C-alpha positions in Angstrom: -0.2 -0.2 -0.4 1.4 3.4 -0.2 2.8 5.1 2.7 0.8 8.1 3.7 1.9 11.7 5.0 0.9 12.9 8.0 -1.8 15.6 8.3 -0.3 19.3 8.1 -2.2 19.5 11.6 -1.0 16.2 13.4 2.1 16.3 15.7 5.6 14.6 14.1 7.0 12.1 16.6 9.8 12.6 19.1 12.0 10.2 17.5 11.4 11.9 13.8 12.1 15.6 15.1 14.7 16.8 12.6 17.5 18.8 13.5 17.1 22.8 13.6 18.8 24.8 11.7 22.4 26.5 12.1 25.5 25.6 13.6 25.2 22.2 15.5 26.0 22.3 19.0 29.6 21.6 20.7 28.6 19.1 22.9 25.8 17.7 24.7 24.0 18.3 27.9 26.4 15.5 29.8 29.7 17.4 28.8 30.9 14.8 26.6 32.8 16.3 23.1 31.7 16.0 19.6 34.4 13.5 18.6 36.9 14.0 15.8 34.0 16.4 14.0 34.5 19.2 16.2 35.3 22.2 14.7 38.9 23.9 15.5 36.9 27.3 16.4 35.1 25.8 19.1 35.9 26.8 22.6 38.5 24.7 24.9 36.7 22.6 27.2 33.3 22.9 25.4 33.3 19.9 22.9 37.6 19.0 23.4 39.7 16.8 25.3 42.7 18.6 26.9 46.0 16.8 25.8 47.2 14.6 28.3 50.8 14.4 28.7 53.1 12.2 30.3 55.7 12.9 32.7 58.2 10.8 31.8 57.8 11.5 28.3 58.5 14.8 28.6 61.4 14.6 30.6 63.3 12.4 27.9 65.5 13.6 25.1 65.6 12.6 22.0 68.4 11.8 21.0 69.6 11.4 17.6 71.1 8.0 15.2 74.5 7.4 15.6 76.9 7.2 12.8 80.2 5.8 14.2 81.9 4.5 11.4 81.5 8.2 9.7 83.6 9.1 12.8 86.2 6.1 12.1 86.4 7.0 8.5 86.7 10.8 9.6 89.9 10.2 12.4 91.5 8.3 9.3 91.1 11.0 6.8 92.3 13.3 9.5 95.3 11.3 10.3 96.2 10.9 7.0 96.4 14.8 6.4 98.3 15.4 9.3 100.4 13.1 8.2 100.9 14.3 4.7 101.1 17.8 6.1 104.0 17.0 8.4 105.9 15.2 5.7 105.8 18.5 3.7 107.2 20.6 6.5 109.2 18.3 8.5 111.3 16.6 4.7 114.4 18.5 4.0 114.2 17.0 0.2 111.3 19.4 -0.4 113.7 22.1 -0.1 110.9 25.1 0.1 113.6 27.7 0.2 114.4 27.1 -3.0 110.4 26.3 -4.0 110.3 30.2 -2.7 113.3 31.5 -5.0 111.7 29.9 -8.2 108.2 30.8 -7.8 107.8 34.0 -9.2 111.5 34.2 -11.5 110.9 35.8 -14.9 111.9 32.7 -16.5 109.0 30.7 -14.8 106.7 33.4 -15.4 107.1 33.6 -19.0 106.6 29.7 -19.2 103.3 30.5 -17.6 102.1 33.2 -19.8 103.2 30.7 -23.0 100.6 28.2 -21.0 98.1 30.6 -20.7 98.1 31.6 -24.5 98.3 28.2 -26.2 95.3 27.2 -23.5 92.9 30.0 -24.2 93.6 30.0 -28.2 92.8 26.4 -27.8 90.1 26.4 -25.9 88.3 29.3 -28.0 89.2 27.4 -31.5 88.1 24.1 -29.7 84.9 25.4 -28.4 83.9 26.9 -31.8 85.4 23.8 -34.0 83.1 22.1 -31.6 80.2 23.7 -32.2 80.4 23.4 -35.8 81.1 19.8 -35.5 77.9 19.1 -33.5 75.5 21.1 -35.5 76.9 18.9 -38.7 76.4 15.9 -36.1 72.7 16.9 -35.8 72.6 17.6 -39.5 70.0 15.8 -41.9 72.5 16.7 -44.6 74.1 12.5 -44.5 78.0 14.2 -46.1 78.3 16.5 -43.0 76.9 14.1 -40.4 79.2 11.0 -41.9 82.4 13.7 -42.6 81.9 15.0 -38.6 81.3 11.6 -37.2 84.7 10.5 -38.6 86.6 13.5 -37.9 85.2 13.2 -33.7 86.2 9.4 -34.0 89.5 9.8 -35.9 90.9 12.5 -33.1 89.2 10.9 -30.3 90.9 7.6 -31.0 94.5 9.5 -32.0 96.7 10.4 -28.8 97.0 14.1 -28.6 101.3 13.6 -28.1 100.8 11.8 -31.7 98.8 14.3 -33.2 101.1 17.0 -32.0 104.4 15.4 -33.3 102.8 14.5 -36.9 102.0 18.3 -37.4 105.4 19.2 -35.7 106.4 16.7 -39.0 104.2 17.7 -41.5 106.9 19.8 -43.6 108.6 16.6 -44.1 105.1 15.2 -45.8 104.2 18.5 -48.0 106.8 21.6 -48.1 104.4 23.7 -49.5 100.7 24.6 -49.5 98.2 25.8 -51.8 94.4 26.8 -51.9 92.6 26.4 -55.5 90.9 24.6 -57.6 91.5 20.6 -56.8 93.4 19.1 -59.9 93.2 22.7 -61.6 95.7 25.7 -61.1 96.4 27.4 -57.2 95.9 30.6 -56.6 97.6 31.1 -53.6 100.8 29.1 -52.4 103.1 29.7 -49.2 105.9 27.2 -47.2 104.9 25.3 -44.5 108.0 25.6 -42.6 107.3 29.6 -42.2 103.5 29.2 -41.3 103.9 26.7 -38.9 105.8 27.8 -35.5 105.9 26.1 -32.8 102.9 27.9 -31.2 101.0 27.4 -34.1 101.9 24.0 -34.2 101.0 23.8 -30.4 97.8 25.7 -30.9 96.1 23.7 -33.9 97.1 20.5 -32.5 95.6 20.9 -29.0 92.4 22.5 -31.1 92.1 19.8 -33.2 92.2 17.4 -30.3 89.7 19.6 -28.0 87.5 19.8 -30.6 86.7 16.7 -31.5 85.4 16.3 -27.1 83.8 19.4 -27.4 81.8 18.4 -30.5 80.3 15.4 -28.1 79.9 17.9 -25.5 77.7 20.4 -27.1 76.1 17.6 -28.6 74.4 16.2 -25.3 73.7 19.5 -24.2 71.9 19.9 -27.4 69.9 17.0 -27.2 68.9 18.0 -23.6 66.6 20.7 -24.1 62.9 19.7 -24.3 61.7 19.2 -27.9 59.0 21.5 -26.9 61.1 24.0 -27.1 62.0 23.6 -30.8 58.6 23.1 -31.8 57.1 26.5 -29.7 60.3 28.2 -31.8 59.4 26.8 -35.1 55.5 27.5 -34.3 56.4 31.2 -34.0 58.3 31.3 -37.0 61.8 32.3 -35.7 64.8 31.7 -38.3 66.8 28.3 -37.1 70.2 30.8 -36.6 68.3 32.6 -34.3 66.0 30.0 -33.0 69.7 28.4 -31.7 71.3 31.3 -30.6 68.8 32.7 -28.3 66.3 29.9 -27.3 67.9 26.3 -28.1 71.8 27.1 -26.8 71.3 29.1 -23.7 69.1 26.6 -22.2 71.8 23.9 -23.7 74.7 25.2 -21.9 72.9 24.3 -18.5 74.5 20.9 -19.4 77.4 22.1 -21.3 79.1 24.1 -18.7 80.1 21.5 -16.5 81.2 19.0 -18.3 83.0 21.4 -20.6 84.5 23.0 -17.8 86.2 19.9 -17.2 87.5 19.6 -20.5 88.7 23.0 -20.3 90.9 21.7 -17.1 92.1 18.8 -19.0 92.9 21.4 -21.8 95.2 23.3 -19.4 97.2 20.1 -18.5 97.5 19.3 -21.8 99.6 22.2 -22.7 102.5 20.1 -20.8 102.6 18.2 -23.9 103.5 21.1 -26.0 107.2 20.7 -25.0 107.9 18.1 -27.3 107.0 20.3 -30.3 109.9 22.7 -28.7 107.7 25.2 -27.6 109.0 26.3 -23.7 105.9 26.2 -21.4 105.2 26.0 -17.6 106.5 22.8 -17.8 109.1 22.8 -20.5 110.5 25.9 -18.7 111.1 23.9 -15.7 111.8 20.4 -17.2 114.6 22.7 -18.8 115.9 24.2 -15.7 115.8 20.9 -14.1 118.5 20.0 -16.2 120.2 22.9 -15.8 120.2 22.9 -12.0 120.1 19.0 -11.0 120.1 19.7 -7.4 116.5 21.7 -7.5 114.3 19.5 -9.5 112.0 18.5 -7.2 111.6 22.2 -5.8 111.2 23.1 -9.5 108.5 20.3 -10.2 106.6 21.8 -6.9 106.5 25.3 -8.5 105.3 23.8 -11.4 102.5 21.7 -9.5 101.3 25.0 -7.5 101.0 26.6 -10.6 99.0 24.2 -12.4 96.4 24.0 -9.1 96.1 27.9 -9.2 95.2 27.3 -12.7 92.8 24.5 -12.8 91.2 26.5 -9.4 90.7 29.8 -11.2 88.7 27.6 -14.0 87.0 26.3 -11.5 85.3 29.3 -9.5 84.6 30.6 -13.1 82.8 27.4 -13.6 81.0 27.9 -10.3 79.6 31.4 -11.5 78.8 30.9 -14.9 77.1 27.6 -13.9 75.0 29.7 -11.1 74.3 32.0 -13.8 72.8 29.3 -16.2 71.2 27.8 -13.3 68.6 31.0 -13.1 65.8 29.3 -14.9 66.0 26.0 -13.7 65.5 26.2 -9.7 63.6 27.9 -7.7 67.0 29.2 -5.4 70.2 30.1 -7.3 73.2 28.0 -5.3 75.0 30.3 -2.7 78.2 31.5 -3.4 81.2 30.6 -1.0 80.9 34.0 0.8 77.0 32.8 1.7 77.7 29.4 2.8 80.3 30.9 4.8 78.0 34.1 6.5 75.1 31.1 7.1 77.9 28.5 8.5 78.5 31.3 11.3 74.9 32.2 11.8 74.0 28.8 11.9 77.0 28.1 14.8 76.2 31.1 16.7 72.9 30.0 17.1 73.8 26.2 18.2 76.3 28.3 20.7 73.5 30.4 22.0 70.8 27.1 22.2 73.3 25.5 24.2 74.3 28.2 26.6 70.4 28.8 27.6 70.1 32.1 26.1 
């Protein structure tokens, strides 16, 4: 049978009385709380139970996780470093007085300038050649792609010292070089022995070797850029050259810079090989002085070591700031500088001392 509703004038039973409109009451008349549904604005004591704290838990201290092996390894490292420093100071064979004598000698500084010149020219030429080779590797043209692949494969397979010695003896294969039509007349001719000086041979050899490695670094950086960036630039109708210079390459530098700086550090140390093509750079000068002054071989080697450390450290500092510059679009906050880290460490130490002192 269909249910019939009560007439409007009949009273409704007490058990079915609906809840009145408005906010619910915070508790019952007996003082019981409403449970987890009680609102955050309810007054304390009205429907909320005060948290009960165990005095034994409040008195206990939370102990950090112990790392015993970390302390053992730290002690071993500290002992080894202390022994190494003690050997540097106490061993008379290092002859630190002779080291200070040779460190700023004009002949050593002249070799250092040649090292800087060769490294700078080779780095610029190698990077330009690497960019060109990387674009050829990414080109749809099969001739350019194959030629660049063969060049990179060949130069990465041959040791650098072999490349330098081959270029140094290049005049034995080709006494004159000419520019003109293949199998036809030549427009320009010049003597290779007059053109290929020791500095030119060193820079060309290092640049050819550096370009092969820089090409793979640049290519990996370009491939790391999201494909959507290429598509968006194409949709805007930007020319390919402008698209590469202003959109793709700046984003690729975030990947290129760390790897290529490692290549630059290796390039600075590779300049020591130009001694074998009769160019007296820093290592060549130290080697010549060592043969002239046999008793100062170790101090002279220490002089070269320290100057190479200074050069590579300067390159590392430049790397940090270049990475920091190009990370602004990828990170929420840029990495702090060493000075900022030092200030933060001092503030943290002061805060810990104040907490320990109960200030």
